[in-house]
N, C-alpha and C positions, 0 to 999 in steps of 0.2 A: 504494500500500500504506500503511495507517495506520501512524503512527509506532511504536506499541507492538508491532505485528506485525513491523515492520522490525527493531526492537530484538531481539525474540525470535528472529527468523530469523538475524540476525547472530550472536547469542550461540550458537545451536546450530551454526552453521557453524564458528565458532571452536573450539567444543568438539570437533567432529568432525575438524578439519583441523590443529590446532595441532602435532600430532606430525609431520605432513608438512612443516610449516615447519621444525621442529627438524631433521628428517632431511635436508631439502634444504640447510639452512644448513651442517650438519656436513659433508655430502658436498662442497658447493661449496668450503668452506674447506679441507678435506682435499685435494681435487684440486689447488687452487691451490698450497698449500705443498709438497705432494708433487712437483708438476711443477717448482717453483722449485728445490727441493733436488736433484732428479734432474738438472736441467739444469746446475746449478752443479758437481755432481760429475762430469758428463760433460765439462765444460770443464776441470776439475781433472785428469781422466784424460788428456786430450789434452796438457795442460801437462806432466804427469809423463813422458809418452812423449817429449816434446821435450827436457826437462831431464835426466831420469835415464837416458834412452837404454836401454842394455842391462841396467841394473839392473831394468828392468821384467820381465825374465825371472824375477826372484825375487818382485817385488811382485805381478804379475798372478796367478801360481799361489796366492800367499798369500790374495789377495782371493777368488779362486774357491773356495778351500778353505773359507774362512769362510762364504761364501754358501751352500755346500752343507751345511756342518756345522750351521749354525743352523736350516736347514730340517729336516734329518734328525733333529736333537736335539729340537726343540720343536714343529714343526708340519709333518709330511711332506706334507700336502695343500696347503701353500703353495708347493710347487714349480711351476715352469713358468709358463705364461701366466696362468692364472686363469679365463679364459672357459670352458673345458670344465668346470671344477669348478663354476662357477655354473650352467651348463646342466644338469649332473648333479643339482645341488641342487634345481633346479626340478622335476625328474622324480621326486625321492625323496618318500616318503610318511610319514616320521617325523622328529620334531624331533632325535632323537639322531643320525640319519644326516646330516641337513642341517648340524648343528652341527660335524661333522667337517670340513666344507669352508668354513663361514662362521662366524666367531667373532672376538672381539677378539684372541685369541692369533694366529689365522691372519693377521689384518690387520697386526698389528705385525711378525710374522716376515716377512711378504711384503715390507713396506717395507724392513726392515733388510737382508734378503738381496739385494734388488734394488739397494740402495745399494752394497753390497760388489761386486756384479757389475759395475755401471757404472763404478766407480772403477778396477776391474781391466781395463777395456777391453772388456767383454762387448758383443757386437753384439745388442742387445736394446732393447725399448721399454718404456714405462711404462703403456701403455693397458690391456693385459690385466690387470696387477696392480691398476690403478685400478678396474677393473670388480669384481674380487673383493673389494677393500677396501671399496668403496662398498656392495656387496651385503651384506657383513658388518655394516657400520654399520646398515643398514636392518633386517637380520635381528635383530640384538641389540635395536634400538629397537622393532621390531614385537612381539617377545616380551614386552617390558616393558609395552607399552600395549594388548596384544590384548584385554584385558578392558574397556578404556575406549572401544573403537570397534568398529563392525561395518562400517566403510567398506571394508575390504579384508582378504583372507586373507593369511596369512603368506607364501605363495608369491608373491602379488602384490607384497608388500613387497620381495622379492628382485628381481623383475623391474624394479620402479620404481627401486630403488637402483642397479641396474646401468646402467639407461638414464641416470640422473642422472650417474653416473660418466663415461660416454662423452661426454655433453653438456658437462660441465665440463672434461674432459681436453682436448678438441679445440676447445671453444667452438662446438659444433655441435648445437644443440637438436633440429633435425629428424633429424640422424643418430642421436641418442640414442633418439628415439622409434622410428625405423625399425629400429634395432638390436634393441630390445626385442621388437618385433612379429615380425621375421624370424628372429632367432637364438635368443631365449630362451623363447618360449612359443608354443603352438598355440591358446591360448584366444582367444575372440572379443574383439576390441578393446573392445567395449562394456563388458565385465566389469571392465576395469581402467583405462579411459581417464582417469578422474578423478584417480586417484592418480598415474598416469604423467605427465600434463600438469602437475599441481601440482609434483611434485618436480623435473622437468626444468627448469621455469621458475625455480624457487627456486634450485636448484643453479647454474644458468647465470648468474643475476643476481648471486649471491654471488661467483662466480668472476670476473665482470666488474668488480664493485665493487673487489675486491682487486687484480686484475691489469690492468684496463682492457679495453675491447673491441678485439679484434684478429682477424686472419686467421692461422691456424696456419702457412700457407706464404706469407703476404703476398698481394699482388694482382698476379700476373704478367701482363704485357701479351701476351695470346695473339695469334698471327699470324692473318691472314686465310686461311681454307682455300681451296685451289684448287677448281675446278669438279668435278673427279672425285676428290675427297679421300676418298670413302667406301671406296675400295679400301684406302687406307693405314689408315683407322680400323679396318676389319675385320682387316687383317693384324696390327696391334698387338693387337687383341682376341684373335686366335688365339694369338699368341706369348705374350702375358702370361697369358692364361687357362691355356694348357697349362703354362707355366712355374710358375704358382702351384700347379697340381695336382701337378706333379712335386715341387715344394718340400715341399708338405704330405705327400706320400707318403714322401719321404726323412726328414722329421721323425718321422713315425710309425714308420717302419722302425727308426730309431735308438733310439727309446724301447722298442720291442719287444726289440731286441737287448740293450739295457741291462738290461731287466727279466729277461731270460733268463740272462745271464751275469754281471752285476754284482750280486751277491746280498748281500754283507756290507758293513758300514759302512766298513771300511778300503778295500775295493775302490772304493767310491763316492768316498771322499776322494782316493784315488790317481788316479782318472779325472779328477776336478775339477782336480787339480794339473797333470796332463799336458795337459789342454785349455788351462789357463792359460798354460803354456809355449808351446803352439802359437799361441794367439791373440796373445801378445806378439811371437812371431817374425814372424807375418804383418804386424802393425802396424809393426814396426820395419823389416822388409825391403821392404814394399810402400808403405804410406801409412797414417798414423795415422787417417785418415778412415774406414778400414774398420771401426773400432771404433764403439761407441755406437749410438744409435738410427737414425742415417742421415739425420737432418734436415738437417745441414750439407751433405751431398752433394746432397740434393734441391734445396736452395736454390741451390747452385752451378750445378746443371744447368739450373734454371729461369732462371738468369741467363746461360745459354749459356756456362758456364765450361768448364774443361778436362774432358775425358772420355777415359779409357783403359779398354779392355776388361778388363785385369787387375784393376782395382779392382772391377769387377762380379763377376768370378770369386771373388775373395777375400771380397767382400761376401755371396756366396752361402754360402761355407764358414763364415764367421764365425757367423751365427745358428744354423746346424746344430750347430756345436761348442759354442756357448754354451748352447743348449738341452740338449745331451747332458750338460753338466757337472752339472746337477741343481739349480741355484739358481732363484730367482724371476726371471722376465723374460718380456716379451711378444713376440709375433711380428707384431703389427699394424704398427708402425713399420718393422721390417726388410722386411716384405712391400711396403709402399709404396715403400721405397728400391729394392728389386729391380725392381719394376714400372717405376719412373721410369727406371732404367738401361736396361731393355729398350726402352722407347719412345724414349729419347734415342739409343740405338744405332741403331735403325731409321732415325731421321731423319738421322743423320750418314752412315750407310752408303749410303743412297740419295740423299744430297745434297738433302734436302728443306728447305724454308724453315720449315715449321711445327714447329720443334723443341720449343717449349714445349707446344704442343697435344699432340703425341704423347707427351711425357713425362708429362703429366697423365693421358692415356688409359691409358698403361701402368700407372700407379699404381692406378687403379680396377680395371683388368682383372686384375692380379696378385693384389690383395687378394681379389677375388671368387673367383679360382681356389683360394685357400687357405680362405676362409670359406664360400663358396657362398651369399652374401647379396647379390645384385646391387643391390637397391634401396638397401640401406645403403651399399654401396661408392660408387656414383656420387653419392649425396647427401652423403656425408662429403667426398669430393674437391671437389665443387661448393661446399659450405659453407666448406671450408678455404681456398679460393682465390677465391671470388666470380666465377667465370668463366661468366657467364650466356651468353656468345656461343657456347659450345661444349657447352651442356647436352645437346642432342640427340646430338652425337657421343659424349659421355660415356656416355649411355644405350646407344647402339648398341654401342660397344666393350665395355661391361660385359656386355651380354646375349650378345654373341658369345663373350666370355671364359667366361661361365657355361656355355654349351653346349659349348665346347671342353673345359673342365675336366671336365664330366660324361662326355665320351667317353674322356678319359685315365684318370680315376679317378672311379667313380660316387659315392663318399661323400667328403666333405671332411674335412680334418684334424680339425676340432673334433668333428664327429659321430663319427668313429672313436675319438677319444680319450674322448668321453663314454661310448660303448658299452663301452670297455675299463674305465672307472671303475665303471660300473654292474654289470659282470660280476664285478669283483674283490671 
């Protein structure tokens, strides 16, 4: 290509894609700093439970109350996970409706509410909030530059921003892309692949520059599977997929009950305070590890650490109650933790050697039972642990989990929540 043509081509490319670089940099930086603050507050919460002990029966309700109040007062659509809100925004046909779920105000309130929730000991994750915050960044940016580019529609901006958020949150670029394709849109990949690839790469690189390259759950040394291991893979897939479906059903049922009976602001605040007392009681009476995102528990189980069924029981109750409180917080990480517990329990109960393998399979299967995105689930777990040796088993367990979840509950938690949002 002649030099002058190359210069013209490069200039046009920069003019068409500069906003993607800006958006990717913003999402990557936001994801890193949000994750750092969230993690530090989670550590602070565990320290408070150790040092303040029963005083947390006052501190936790106060934190939950603040998390709920700021959402109710400033941005009601910042409550909960954030992923259903983004999916609903993709389905909406007017800027006014989309801006109710994606805006600078929603992003800020989402962050602050989740910070209060995690300090108080909420069993919640940051991944769902990261998706809604990232989508909000791209939505605002897309509206600012829509006249300057014809590269993508505004809805494509929302999809790309969400994918970039997942990629930066977990350091999983492939997971971000599959998440966008599977969960957020039914458009043909060819229509938005350029924007999607640009922002996922940029956001991922920025996050790695700030925090370094890492594996979210480290690199566990997985055991060698026995000759007839497929039976255990399928069993974990059935149990985790069914468990994920039941967990999603319980979450949705609680939200329906709350919507029906908790109708005034004061009732919502009272519920948040009561949930806070219960969460603090569980943490103090059982194990402080039942609070937070659950990553510490997963890391412990992957190191074949201590495991007791009562922790798994309370780890199930914790996310349900935290979600019921009404603040901002995701279900991605809690789902991974519950799935890890199921896989770990199966290995211990049947005295199997492949403890780490079944723990990872349970993570992918349970998450799939909740989200109904099999491709995204096994890709995420694979990228977070770099366990190439069990990729086929991950795929098998996740597919089995997906089929089991469909038998238990035809629609996943996200889809039912999206339908509820669109109908309201």
